[in-house]
All heavy atoms as TSV, in Angstrom:
chain	resi	resn	atom	element	x	y	z
A	1	MET	N	N	62.771	23.705	24.680
A	1	MET	CA	C	63.335	22.486	24.119
A	1	MET	C	C	63.356	21.376	25.178
A	1	MET	O	O	63.195	20.250	24.862
A	1	MET	CB	C	64.735	22.851	23.614
A	1	MET	CG	C	65.481	21.657	23.057
A	1	MET	SD	S	64.744	21.114	21.477
A	1	MET	CE	C	65.786	19.794	21.083
A	2	GLY	N	N	63.565	21.732	26.421
A	2	GLY	CA	C	63.675	20.733	27.452
A	2	GLY	C	C	62.337	19.972	27.697
A	2	GLY	O	O	62.346	18.744	27.930
A	3	GLU	N	N	61.221	20.729	27.616
A	3	GLU	CA	C	59.924	20.105	27.795
A	3	GLU	C	C	59.639	19.092	26.689
A	3	GLU	O	O	59.083	18.000	26.917
A	3	GLU	CB	C	58.867	21.155	27.866
A	3	GLU	CG	C	57.527	20.719	28.408
A	3	GLU	CD	C	57.603	20.287	29.874
A	3	GLU	OE1	O	58.386	20.892	30.581
A	3	GLU	OE2	O	56.829	19.393	30.211
A	4	ARG	N	N	59.983	19.442	25.498
A	4	ARG	CA	C	59.748	18.577	24.328
A	4	ARG	C	C	60.582	17.336	24.435
A	4	ARG	O	O	60.134	16.228	24.124
A	4	ARG	CB	C	60.078	19.330	23.041
A	4	ARG	CG	C	59.780	18.469	21.779
A	4	ARG	CD	C	60.061	19.244	20.545
A	4	ARG	NE	N	59.059	20.263	20.408
A	4	ARG	CZ	C	58.973	21.100	19.409
A	4	ARG	NH1	N	59.899	21.088	18.443
A	4	ARG	NH2	N	57.992	21.993	19.348
A	5	LEU	N	N	61.807	17.463	24.895
A	5	LEU	CA	C	62.696	16.337	25.101
A	5	LEU	C	C	62.148	15.376	26.121
A	5	LEU	O	O	62.181	14.131	26.005
A	5	LEU	CB	C	64.097	16.762	25.462
A	5	LEU	CG	C	65.183	15.724	25.521
A	5	LEU	CD1	C	65.334	15.042	24.129
A	5	LEU	CD2	C	66.491	16.338	25.930
A	6	LYS	N	N	61.527	15.890	27.178
A	6	LYS	CA	C	60.906	15.087	28.236
A	6	LYS	C	C	59.775	14.246	27.675
A	6	LYS	O	O	59.589	13.102	28.033
A	6	LYS	CB	C	60.389	15.937	29.384
A	6	LYS	CG	C	61.505	16.513	30.250
A	6	LYS	CD	C	60.939	17.390	31.364
A	6	LYS	CE	C	61.982	18.112	32.122
A	6	LYS	NZ	N	61.345	19.013	33.135
A	7	VAL	N	N	58.941	14.878	26.829
A	7	VAL	CA	C	57.822	14.216	26.180
A	7	VAL	C	C	58.329	13.097	25.286
A	7	VAL	O	O	57.816	11.948	25.319
A	7	VAL	CB	C	56.885	15.192	25.389
A	7	VAL	CG1	C	55.843	14.446	24.570
A	7	VAL	CG2	C	56.240	16.145	26.382
A	8	PHE	N	N	59.322	13.366	24.491
A	8	PHE	CA	C	59.919	12.308	23.648
A	8	PHE	C	C	60.459	11.145	24.447
A	8	PHE	O	O	60.228	9.998	24.127
A	8	PHE	CB	C	60.987	12.895	22.719
A	8	PHE	CG	C	60.454	13.668	21.566
A	8	PHE	CD1	C	61.086	14.893	21.184
A	8	PHE	CD2	C	59.390	13.247	20.828
A	8	PHE	CE1	C	60.650	15.594	20.101
A	8	PHE	CE2	C	58.919	13.943	19.724
A	8	PHE	CZ	C	59.544	15.116	19.358
A	9	ALA	N	N	61.161	11.482	25.529
A	9	ALA	CA	C	61.755	10.415	26.364
A	9	ALA	C	C	60.582	9.596	27.034
A	9	ALA	O	O	60.724	8.362	27.090
A	9	ALA	CB	C	62.640	11.055	27.424
A	10	PHE	N	N	59.564	10.264	27.460
A	10	PHE	CA	C	58.404	9.550	28.076
A	10	PHE	C	C	57.720	8.625	27.088
A	10	PHE	O	O	57.432	7.485	27.363
A	10	PHE	CB	C	57.466	10.571	28.656
A	10	PHE	CG	C	56.310	9.915	29.379
A	10	PHE	CD1	C	56.525	9.219	30.562
A	10	PHE	CD2	C	55.025	9.952	28.856
A	10	PHE	CE1	C	55.450	8.642	31.254
A	10	PHE	CE2	C	53.965	9.358	29.512
A	10	PHE	CZ	C	54.200	8.691	30.693
A	11	VAL	N	N	57.472	9.113	25.872
A	11	VAL	CA	C	56.879	8.273	24.807
A	11	VAL	C	C	57.771	7.106	24.490
A	11	VAL	O	O	57.340	5.996	24.261
A	11	VAL	CB	C	56.544	9.149	23.617
A	11	VAL	CG1	C	56.088	8.303	22.455
A	11	VAL	CG2	C	55.418	10.150	23.941
A	12	ALA	N	N	59.108	7.374	24.430
A	12	ALA	CA	C	60.026	6.266	24.109
A	12	ALA	C	C	59.993	5.227	25.269
A	12	ALA	O	O	60.026	4.044	24.948
A	12	ALA	CB	C	61.423	6.843	23.951
A	13	LEU	N	N	59.894	5.650	26.463
A	13	LEU	CA	C	59.828	4.710	27.596
A	13	LEU	C	C	58.537	3.925	27.584
A	13	LEU	O	O	58.534	2.674	27.789
A	13	LEU	CB	C	59.944	5.513	28.924
A	13	LEU	CG	C	59.997	4.632	30.181
A	13	LEU	CD1	C	61.254	3.832	30.212
A	13	LEU	CD2	C	59.923	5.589	31.428
A	14	LEU	N	N	57.420	4.583	27.265
A	14	LEU	CA	C	56.176	3.864	27.098
A	14	LEU	C	C	56.254	2.828	25.963
A	14	LEU	O	O	55.734	1.700	26.120
A	14	LEU	CB	C	55.001	4.840	26.833
A	14	LEU	CG	C	54.504	5.659	28.018
A	14	LEU	CD1	C	53.418	6.605	27.560
A	14	LEU	CD2	C	54.021	4.744	29.108
A	15	GLY	N	N	56.879	3.221	24.841
A	15	GLY	CA	C	57.003	2.274	23.751
A	15	GLY	C	C	57.883	1.123	24.135
A	15	GLY	O	O	57.627	-0.054	23.712
A	16	PHE	N	N	58.907	1.292	24.903
A	16	PHE	CA	C	59.739	0.252	25.372
A	16	PHE	C	C	58.930	-0.758	26.208
A	16	PHE	O	O	59.080	-1.961	25.981
A	16	PHE	CB	C	60.882	0.823	26.217
A	16	PHE	CG	C	61.804	-0.240	26.828
A	16	PHE	CD1	C	62.773	-0.853	26.022
A	16	PHE	CD2	C	61.721	-0.552	28.175
A	16	PHE	CE1	C	63.576	-1.801	26.569
A	16	PHE	CE2	C	62.568	-1.530	28.714
A	16	PHE	CZ	C	63.510	-2.172	27.906
A	17	PHE	N	N	58.139	-0.266	27.139
A	17	PHE	CA	C	57.345	-1.181	27.949
A	17	PHE	C	C	56.236	-1.837	27.081
A	17	PHE	O	O	55.918	-3.006	27.347
A	17	PHE	CB	C	56.735	-0.444	29.157
A	17	PHE	CG	C	57.748	-0.128	30.218
A	17	PHE	CD1	C	58.021	1.180	30.547
A	17	PHE	CD2	C	58.447	-1.135	30.830
A	17	PHE	CE1	C	58.962	1.447	31.538
A	17	PHE	CE2	C	59.387	-0.909	31.813
A	17	PHE	CZ	C	59.645	0.408	32.180
A	18	ALA	N	N	55.695	-1.143	26.112
A	18	ALA	CA	C	54.745	-1.744	25.212
A	18	ALA	C	C	55.380	-2.903	24.425
A	18	ALA	O	O	54.737	-3.983	24.205
A	18	ALA	CB	C	54.213	-0.698	24.310
A	19	GLY	N	N	56.636	-2.774	24.024
A	19	GLY	CA	C	57.286	-3.822	23.377
A	19	GLY	C	C	57.542	-5.042	24.217
A	19	GLY	O	O	57.359	-6.176	23.742
A	20	ILE	N	N	57.871	-4.778	25.461
A	20	ILE	CA	C	58.022	-5.941	26.425
A	20	ILE	C	C	56.705	-6.666	26.586
A	20	ILE	O	O	56.648	-7.882	26.554
A	20	ILE	CB	C	58.546	-5.385	27.769
A	20	ILE	CG1	C	59.991	-4.928	27.619
A	20	ILE	CG2	C	58.477	-6.506	28.839
A	20	ILE	CD1	C	60.560	-4.205	28.854
A	21	ILE	N	N	55.629	-5.902	26.775
A	21	ILE	CA	C	54.290	-6.484	26.945
A	21	ILE	C	C	53.890	-7.239	25.727
A	21	ILE	O	O	53.337	-8.365	25.785
A	21	ILE	CB	C	53.276	-5.439	27.357
A	21	ILE	CG1	C	53.548	-4.872	28.740
A	21	ILE	CG2	C	51.826	-5.948	27.301
A	21	ILE	CD1	C	52.763	-3.629	29.107
A	22	ALA	N	N	54.157	-6.694	24.552
A	22	ALA	CA	C	53.777	-7.343	23.293
A	22	ALA	C	C	54.559	-8.660	23.110
A	22	ALA	O	O	54.059	-9.627	22.669
A	22	ALA	CB	C	54.052	-6.412	22.118
A	23	ASP	N	N	55.870	-8.652	23.478
A	23	ASP	CA	C	56.648	-9.881	23.325
A	23	ASP	C	C	56.113	-10.969	24.286
A	23	ASP	O	O	56.011	-12.136	23.884
A	23	ASP	CB	C	58.097	-9.545	23.667
A	23	ASP	CG	C	58.979	-10.769	23.486
A	23	ASP	OD1	O	59.008	-11.353	22.384
A	23	ASP	OD2	O	59.622	-11.220	24.492
A	24	ILE	N	N	55.841	-10.588	25.535
A	24	ILE	CA	C	55.308	-11.559	26.473
A	24	ILE	C	C	53.972	-12.097	25.984
A	24	ILE	O	O	53.691	-13.300	26.045
A	24	ILE	CB	C	55.138	-10.922	27.866
A	24	ILE	CG1	C	56.549	-10.661	28.454
A	24	ILE	CG2	C	54.325	-11.790	28.797
A	24	ILE	CD1	C	56.550	-9.835	29.729
A	25	THR	N	N	53.109	-11.175	25.455
A	25	THR	CA	C	51.834	-11.601	24.908
A	25	THR	C	C	51.992	-12.597	23.778
A	25	THR	O	O	51.341	-13.599	23.696
A	25	THR	CB	C	51.024	-10.382	24.473
A	25	THR	OG1	O	50.883	-9.548	25.596
A	25	THR	CG2	C	49.660	-10.786	23.930
A	26	ALA	N	N	52.892	-12.268	22.819
A	26	ALA	CA	C	53.115	-13.119	21.660
A	26	ALA	C	C	53.727	-14.434	22.052
A	26	ALA	O	O	53.441	-15.431	21.354
A	26	ALA	CB	C	53.993	-12.379	20.625
A	27	THR	N	N	54.572	-14.456	23.029
A	27	THR	CA	C	55.224	-15.662	23.428
A	27	THR	C	C	54.363	-16.625	24.247
A	27	THR	O	O	54.371	-17.848	24.018
A	27	THR	CB	C	56.499	-15.370	24.250
A	27	THR	OG1	O	57.339	-14.473	23.407
A	27	THR	CG2	C	57.320	-16.571	24.533
A	28	TYR	N	N	53.588	-16.083	25.199
A	28	TYR	CA	C	52.906	-16.942	26.133
A	28	TYR	C	C	51.365	-16.877	25.992
A	28	TYR	O	O	50.678	-17.923	25.981
A	28	TYR	CB	C	53.259	-16.530	27.563
A	28	TYR	CG	C	54.726	-16.714	27.874
A	28	TYR	CD1	C	55.516	-15.598	28.014
A	28	TYR	CD2	C	55.279	-17.963	27.947
A	28	TYR	CE1	C	56.900	-15.746	28.222
A	28	TYR	CE2	C	56.618	-18.087	28.212
A	28	TYR	CZ	C	57.457	-17.001	28.340
A	28	TYR	OH	O	58.773	-17.118	28.561
A	29	VAL	N	N	50.778	-15.702	25.905
A	29	VAL	CA	C	49.358	-15.601	25.946
A	29	VAL	C	C	48.681	-16.024	24.646
A	29	VAL	O	O	47.709	-16.782	24.701
A	29	VAL	CB	C	48.933	-14.099	26.297
A	29	VAL	CG1	C	47.437	-13.919	26.269
A	29	VAL	CG2	C	49.545	-13.700	27.631
A	30	ILE	N	N	49.160	-15.498	23.527
A	30	ILE	CA	C	48.473	-15.892	22.246
A	30	ILE	C	C	48.552	-17.390	21.971
A	30	ILE	O	O	47.459	-17.957	21.608
A	30	ILE	CB	C	49.026	-15.019	21.091
A	30	ILE	CG1	C	48.586	-13.590	21.294
A	30	ILE	CG2	C	48.614	-15.590	19.740
A	30	ILE	CD1	C	49.078	-12.640	20.236
A	31	PRO	N	N	49.676	-18.042	22.128
A	31	PRO	CA	C	49.651	-19.510	21.885
A	31	PRO	C	C	48.703	-20.252	22.816
A	31	PRO	O	O	48.016	-21.230	22.412
A	31	PRO	CB	C	51.123	-19.970	22.149
A	31	PRO	CG	C	51.906	-18.747	21.860
A	31	PRO	CD	C	51.058	-17.602	22.335
A	32	ALA	N	N	48.550	-19.794	24.066
A	32	ALA	CA	C	47.629	-20.440	25.029
A	32	ALA	C	C	46.178	-20.222	24.546
A	32	ALA	O	O	45.380	-21.125	24.579
A	32	ALA	CB	C	47.822	-19.910	26.402
A	33	LEU	N	N	45.909	-19.040	24.083
A	33	LEU	CA	C	44.525	-18.710	23.616
A	33	LEU	C	C	44.200	-19.451	22.298
A	33	LEU	O	O	43.082	-19.876	22.050
A	33	LEU	CB	C	44.324	-17.207	23.432
A	33	LEU	CG	C	44.238	-16.418	24.726
A	33	LEU	CD1	C	44.161	-14.942	24.474
A	33	LEU	CD2	C	43.063	-16.851	25.549
A	34	ILE	N	N	45.218	-19.647	21.485
A	34	ILE	CA	C	45.014	-20.387	20.228
A	34	ILE	C	C	44.638	-21.836	20.579
A	34	ILE	O	O	43.784	-22.420	19.898
A	34	ILE	CB	C	46.273	-20.344	19.317
A	34	ILE	CG1	C	46.354	-18.918	18.740
A	34	ILE	CG2	C	46.170	-21.341	18.229
A	34	ILE	CD1	C	47.677	-18.630	17.947
A	35	LEU	N	N	45.246	-22.407	21.550
A	35	LEU	CA	C	44.932	-23.767	21.965
A	35	LEU	C	C	43.505	-23.837	22.552
A	35	LEU	O	O	42.804	-24.827	22.409
A	35	LEU	CB	C	45.890	-24.261	22.987
A	35	LEU	CG	C	47.330	-24.560	22.471
A	35	LEU	CD1	C	48.242	-24.958	23.612
A	35	LEU	CD2	C	47.270	-25.640	21.392
A	36	LEU	N	N	43.056	-22.715	23.222
A	36	LEU	CA	C	41.791	-22.715	23.849
A	36	LEU	C	C	40.678	-22.420	22.799
A	36	LEU	O	O	39.497	-22.812	22.990
A	36	LEU	CB	C	41.651	-21.685	24.922
A	36	LEU	CG	C	42.529	-21.992	26.210
A	36	LEU	CD1	C	42.505	-20.784	27.125
A	36	LEU	CD2	C	42.009	-23.219	26.873
A	37	LEU	N	N	41.007	-21.692	21.726
A	37	LEU	CA	C	40.024	-21.367	20.735
A	37	LEU	C	C	40.373	-21.905	19.362
A	37	LEU	O	O	40.505	-21.183	18.424
A	37	LEU	CB	C	39.950	-19.805	20.645
A	37	LEU	CG	C	39.640	-19.050	21.930
A	37	LEU	CD1	C	39.795	-17.575	21.722
A	37	LEU	CD2	C	38.198	-19.335	22.324
A	38	PRO	N	N	40.396	-23.221	19.184
A	38	PRO	CA	C	40.819	-23.779	17.901
A	38	PRO	C	C	39.732	-23.614	16.852
A	38	PRO	O	O	40.054	-23.723	15.667
A	38	PRO	CB	C	41.072	-25.269	18.234
A	38	PRO	CG	C	40.190	-25.520	19.422
A	38	PRO	CD	C	40.185	-24.230	20.206
A	39	SER	N	N	38.529	-23.364	17.237
A	39	SER	CA	C	37.445	-23.264	16.207
A	39	SER	C	C	37.586	-22.051	15.280
A	39	SER	O	O	37.057	-22.068	14.172
A	39	SER	CB	C	36.094	-23.174	16.964
A	39	SER	OG	O	36.025	-22.063	17.730
A	40	LEU	N	N	38.341	-21.072	15.706
A	40	LEU	CA	C	38.586	-19.903	14.877
A	40	LEU	C	C	39.679	-20.154	13.833
A	40	LEU	O	O	39.831	-19.347	12.871
A	40	LEU	CB	C	38.898	-18.624	15.696
A	40	LEU	CG	C	37.787	-18.145	16.617
A	40	LEU	CD1	C	38.323	-17.016	17.417
A	40	LEU	CD2	C	36.602	-17.778	15.781
A	41	GLY	N	N	40.451	-21.170	14.036
A	41	GLY	CA	C	41.446	-21.558	13.016
A	41	GLY	C	C	42.588	-20.575	12.909
A	41	GLY	O	O	43.085	-20.031	13.883
A	42	VAL	N	N	43.007	-20.331	11.657
A	42	VAL	CA	C	44.182	-19.465	11.383
A	42	VAL	C	C	43.902	-18.020	11.763
A	42	VAL	O	O	44.853	-17.338	12.167
A	42	VAL	CB	C	44.470	-19.534	9.874
A	42	VAL	CG1	C	45.635	-18.639	9.510
A	42	VAL	CG2	C	44.711	-20.950	9.418
A	43	ILE	N	N	42.701	-17.589	11.748
A	43	ILE	CA	C	42.399	-16.169	11.998
A	43	ILE	C	C	42.576	-15.796	13.514
A	43	ILE	O	O	42.691	-14.618	13.833
A	43	ILE	CB	C	40.995	-15.822	11.534
A	43	ILE	CG1	C	40.810	-14.328	11.437
A	43	ILE	CG2	C	39.956	-16.444	12.453
A	43	ILE	CD1	C	39.547	-13.958	10.686
A	44	THR	N	N	42.650	-16.818	14.384
A	44	THR	CA	C	42.759	-16.555	15.844
A	44	THR	C	C	43.955	-15.663	16.135
A	44	THR	O	O	43.820	-14.712	16.865
A	44	THR	CB	C	42.895	-17.867	16.610
A	44	THR	OG1	O	41.747	-18.655	16.264
A	44	THR	CG2	C	42.872	-17.622	18.071
A	45	ARG	N	N	45.141	-15.993	15.578
A	45	ARG	CA	C	46.331	-15.267	15.929
A	45	ARG	C	C	46.193	-13.796	15.492
A	45	ARG	O	O	46.596	-12.886	16.265
A	45	ARG	CB	C	47.524	-15.914	15.257
A	45	ARG	CG	C	48.794	-15.192	15.558
A	45	ARG	CD	C	50.023	-15.884	15.008
A	45	ARG	NE	N	51.183	-15.052	15.273
A	45	ARG	CZ	C	52.405	-15.537	15.209
A	45	ARG	NH1	N	52.569	-16.745	14.859
A	45	ARG	NH2	N	53.394	-14.732	15.452
A	46	TYR	N	N	45.681	-13.552	14.344
A	46	TYR	CA	C	45.543	-12.148	13.829
A	46	TYR	C	C	44.529	-11.351	14.663
A	46	TYR	O	O	44.754	-10.170	14.959
A	46	TYR	CB	C	45.175	-12.156	12.378
A	46	TYR	CG	C	46.244	-12.849	11.566
A	46	TYR	CD1	C	45.900	-14.040	10.906
A	46	TYR	CD2	C	47.512	-12.337	11.433
A	46	TYR	CE1	C	46.837	-14.716	10.168
A	46	TYR	CE2	C	48.466	-12.994	10.686
A	46	TYR	CZ	C	48.170	-14.160	10.032
A	46	TYR	OH	O	49.100	-14.829	9.302
A	47	MET	N	N	43.430	-11.987	15.010
A	47	MET	CA	C	42.424	-11.343	15.836
A	47	MET	C	C	42.960	-10.990	17.194
A	47	MET	O	O	42.794	-9.864	17.673
A	47	MET	CB	C	41.158	-12.211	15.921
A	47	MET	CG	C	40.345	-12.248	14.711
A	47	MET	SD	S	38.873	-13.303	14.893
A	47	MET	CE	C	38.125	-12.670	16.330
A	48	LEU	N	N	43.644	-11.919	17.782
A	48	LEU	CA	C	44.185	-11.710	19.123
A	48	LEU	C	C	45.315	-10.647	19.103
A	48	LEU	O	O	45.417	-9.778	19.980
A	48	LEU	CB	C	44.690	-12.982	19.747
A	48	LEU	CG	C	43.565	-14.034	20.073
A	48	LEU	CD1	C	44.233	-15.311	20.526
A	48	LEU	CD2	C	42.666	-13.441	21.133
A	49	SER	N	N	46.149	-10.672	18.085
A	49	SER	CA	C	47.177	-9.638	17.957
A	49	SER	C	C	46.569	-8.292	17.772
A	49	SER	O	O	47.046	-7.277	18.331
A	49	SER	CB	C	48.077	-9.998	16.740
A	49	SER	OG	O	48.771	-11.139	16.989
A	50	GLY	N	N	45.510	-8.161	16.932
A	50	GLY	CA	C	44.864	-6.928	16.741
A	50	GLY	C	C	44.198	-6.380	18.022
A	50	GLY	O	O	44.314	-5.170	18.315
A	51	LEU	N	N	43.570	-7.284	18.734
A	51	LEU	CA	C	42.959	-6.881	20.030
A	51	LEU	C	C	44.020	-6.445	21.017
A	51	LEU	O	O	43.852	-5.435	21.725
A	51	LEU	CB	C	42.112	-7.967	20.594
A	51	LEU	CG	C	40.817	-8.273	19.842
A	51	LEU	CD1	C	40.172	-9.596	20.385
A	51	LEU	CD2	C	39.881	-7.120	19.929
A	52	ALA	N	N	45.126	-7.182	21.070
A	52	ALA	CA	C	46.193	-6.767	22.015
A	52	ALA	C	C	46.833	-5.437	21.596
A	52	ALA	O	O	47.083	-4.579	22.463
A	52	ALA	CB	C	47.289	-7.843	22.001
A	53	GLY	N	N	46.979	-5.222	20.325
A	53	GLY	CA	C	47.529	-3.902	19.877
A	53	GLY	C	C	46.564	-2.767	20.195
A	53	GLY	O	O	47.016	-1.702	20.627
A	54	ALA	N	N	45.288	-2.986	19.961
A	54	ALA	CA	C	44.311	-1.898	20.297
A	54	ALA	C	C	44.326	-1.633	21.775
A	54	ALA	O	O	44.253	-0.490	22.211
A	54	ALA	CB	C	42.923	-2.342	19.806
A	55	PHE	N	N	44.354	-2.696	22.593
A	55	PHE	CA	C	44.310	-2.515	24.056
A	55	PHE	C	C	45.593	-1.822	24.505
A	55	PHE	O	O	45.503	-0.867	25.343
A	55	PHE	CB	C	44.225	-3.914	24.680
A	55	PHE	CG	C	44.120	-3.874	26.184
A	55	PHE	CD1	C	42.986	-3.422	26.836
A	55	PHE	CD2	C	45.213	-4.286	26.976
A	55	PHE	CE1	C	42.890	-3.385	28.157
A	55	PHE	CE2	C	45.129	-4.239	28.349
A	55	PHE	CZ	C	43.972	-3.753	28.958
A	56	LEU	N	N	46.775	-2.204	24.031
A	56	LEU	CA	C	47.990	-1.540	24.417
A	56	LEU	C	C	47.976	-0.078	24.016
A	56	LEU	O	O	48.435	0.767	24.797
A	56	LEU	CB	C	49.201	-2.257	23.804
A	56	LEU	CG	C	49.621	-3.533	24.507
A	56	LEU	CD1	C	50.722	-4.227	23.654
A	56	LEU	CD2	C	50.125	-3.312	25.884
A	57	THR	N	N	47.534	0.175	22.840
A	57	THR	CA	C	47.501	1.632	22.354
A	57	THR	C	C	46.593	2.425	23.241
A	57	THR	O	O	46.913	3.517	23.627
A	57	THR	CB	C	47.077	1.672	20.893
A	57	THR	OG1	O	47.938	0.890	20.120
A	57	THR	CG2	C	47.051	3.101	20.407
A	58	LEU	N	N	45.415	1.894	23.523
A	58	LEU	CA	C	44.495	2.613	24.425
A	58	LEU	C	C	45.051	2.876	25.789
A	58	LEU	O	O	44.967	4.004	26.308
A	58	LEU	CB	C	43.181	1.786	24.539
A	58	LEU	CG	C	42.114	2.446	25.355
A	58	LEU	CD1	C	41.619	3.707	24.674
A	58	LEU	CD2	C	40.945	1.444	25.539
A	59	ILE	N	N	45.748	1.886	26.369
A	59	ILE	CA	C	46.339	2.052	27.667
A	59	ILE	C	C	47.480	3.132	27.650
A	59	ILE	O	O	47.565	3.970	28.486
A	59	ILE	CB	C	46.902	0.695	28.197
A	59	ILE	CG1	C	45.750	-0.274	28.471
A	59	ILE	CG2	C	47.731	0.867	29.427
A	59	ILE	CD1	C	44.777	0.125	29.521
A	60	LEU	N	N	48.338	2.984	26.651
A	60	LEU	CA	C	49.509	3.892	26.531
A	60	LEU	C	C	49.058	5.341	26.313
A	60	LEU	O	O	49.597	6.245	26.887
A	60	LEU	CB	C	50.496	3.430	25.446
A	60	LEU	CG	C	51.146	2.103	25.767
A	60	LEU	CD1	C	52.029	1.693	24.582
A	60	LEU	CD2	C	52.007	2.290	27.007
A	61	VAL	N	N	48.072	5.551	25.423
A	61	VAL	CA	C	47.601	6.901	25.163
A	61	VAL	C	C	46.877	7.471	26.445
A	61	VAL	O	O	47.003	8.593	26.705
A	61	VAL	CB	C	46.683	6.914	23.958
A	61	VAL	CG1	C	45.968	8.241	23.787
A	61	VAL	CG2	C	47.491	6.646	22.676
A	62	SER	N	N	46.131	6.625	27.109
A	62	SER	CA	C	45.491	7.062	28.364
A	62	SER	C	C	46.499	7.477	29.378
A	62	SER	O	O	46.335	8.500	30.057
A	62	SER	CB	C	44.607	5.948	28.911
A	62	SER	OG	O	43.593	5.593	27.986
A	63	ILE	N	N	47.594	6.671	29.559
A	63	ILE	CA	C	48.637	7.035	30.496
A	63	ILE	C	C	49.273	8.364	30.072
A	63	ILE	O	O	49.492	9.236	30.946
A	63	ILE	CB	C	49.690	5.925	30.589
A	63	ILE	CG1	C	49.068	4.671	31.277
A	63	ILE	CG2	C	50.921	6.378	31.337
A	63	ILE	CD1	C	49.938	3.489	31.170
A	64	TRP	N	N	49.609	8.470	28.814
A	64	TRP	CA	C	50.233	9.714	28.350
A	64	TRP	C	C	49.344	10.896	28.562
A	64	TRP	O	O	49.747	11.957	29.037
A	64	TRP	CB	C	50.614	9.566	26.835
A	64	TRP	CG	C	51.205	10.799	26.271
A	64	TRP	CD1	C	52.383	11.358	26.610
A	64	TRP	CD2	C	50.622	11.615	25.276
A	64	TRP	NE1	N	52.609	12.469	25.853
A	64	TRP	CE2	C	51.543	12.667	25.036
A	64	TRP	CE3	C	49.453	11.591	24.549
A	64	TRP	CZ2	C	51.285	13.625	24.088
A	64	TRP	CZ3	C	49.216	12.547	23.589
A	64	TRP	CH2	C	50.098	13.590	23.402
A	65	ALA	N	N	48.029	10.755	28.252
A	65	ALA	CA	C	47.144	11.895	28.448
A	65	ALA	C	C	47.010	12.270	29.896
A	65	ALA	O	O	46.890	13.444	30.274
A	65	ALA	CB	C	45.785	11.548	27.823
A	66	TYR	N	N	46.988	11.247	30.769
A	66	TYR	CA	C	46.825	11.467	32.212
A	66	TYR	C	C	48.084	12.204	32.749
A	66	TYR	O	O	47.980	13.139	33.536
A	66	TYR	CB	C	46.587	10.199	32.954
A	66	TYR	CG	C	46.472	10.334	34.462
A	66	TYR	CD1	C	45.337	10.899	34.997
A	66	TYR	CD2	C	47.543	9.954	35.277
A	66	TYR	CE1	C	45.266	11.094	36.369
A	66	TYR	CE2	C	47.440	10.148	36.603
A	66	TYR	CZ	C	46.287	10.694	37.204
A	66	TYR	OH	O	46.229	10.851	38.552
A	67	VAL	N	N	49.273	11.732	32.346
A	67	VAL	CA	C	50.538	12.270	32.925
A	67	VAL	C	C	50.748	13.698	32.370
A	67	VAL	O	O	51.113	14.560	33.165
A	67	VAL	CB	C	51.714	11.355	32.511
A	67	VAL	CG1	C	53.013	12.036	32.831
A	67	VAL	CG2	C	51.579	10.043	33.279
A	68	THR	N	N	50.511	13.911	31.094
A	68	THR	CA	C	50.783	15.234	30.604
A	68	THR	C	C	49.697	16.230	31.061
A	68	THR	O	O	49.994	17.317	31.391
A	68	THR	CB	C	50.862	15.256	29.052
A	68	THR	OG1	O	49.670	14.723	28.500
A	68	THR	CG2	C	52.074	14.481	28.578
A	69	GLY	N	N	48.413	15.796	30.992
A	69	GLY	CA	C	47.355	16.661	31.550
A	69	GLY	C	C	47.198	17.958	30.810
A	69	GLY	O	O	48.069	18.329	30.061
A	70	PRO	N	N	46.101	18.647	31.067
A	70	PRO	CA	C	45.938	19.974	30.451
A	70	PRO	C	C	46.846	21.010	31.132
A	70	PRO	O	O	47.044	20.971	32.377
A	70	PRO	CB	C	44.504	20.287	30.708
A	70	PRO	CG	C	44.108	19.469	31.873
A	70	PRO	CD	C	44.979	18.210	31.864
A	71	LYS	N	N	47.345	21.912	30.369
A	71	LYS	CA	C	48.133	22.987	30.925
A	71	LYS	C	C	47.239	24.112	31.358
A	71	LYS	O	O	46.470	24.656	30.614
A	71	LYS	CB	C	49.173	23.507	29.903
A	71	LYS	CG	C	50.267	22.525	29.632
A	71	LYS	CD	C	51.320	23.114	28.808
A	71	LYS	CE	C	52.449	22.139	28.595
A	71	LYS	NZ	N	53.550	22.728	27.879
A	72	GLU	N	N	47.350	24.482	32.606
A	72	GLU	CA	C	46.533	25.585	33.117
A	72	GLU	C	C	47.347	26.872	32.960
A	72	GLU	O	O	48.478	26.987	33.477
A	72	GLU	CB	C	46.199	25.357	34.559
A	72	GLU	CG	C	45.333	24.160	34.763
A	72	GLU	CD	C	44.975	23.927	36.213
A	72	GLU	OE1	O	45.048	24.854	36.970
A	72	GLU	OE2	O	44.671	22.771	36.531
A	73	THR	N	N	46.757	27.828	32.317
A	73	THR	CA	C	47.472	29.097	32.112
A	73	THR	C	C	46.953	30.209	32.966
A	73	THR	O	O	45.877	30.230	33.460
A	73	THR	CB	C	47.364	29.571	30.606
A	73	THR	OG1	O	46.031	29.617	30.247
A	73	THR	CG2	C	48.135	28.573	29.764
């Protein structure tokens, strides 16, 4: 039970940091990119949010996979 609780806590911590990064991205980065890429119009925000979500998920899953690693028996 203790090992499972550690994994849950670690995933919760990663989610917390992902939320902070997503908030900073939504507040500062996306509006700046919308100003730089006005030719895409309304779709710019959704495309950038999707790319940011995919990037964050890839990073978080990679970190989780690296930290937990394979169990050697």
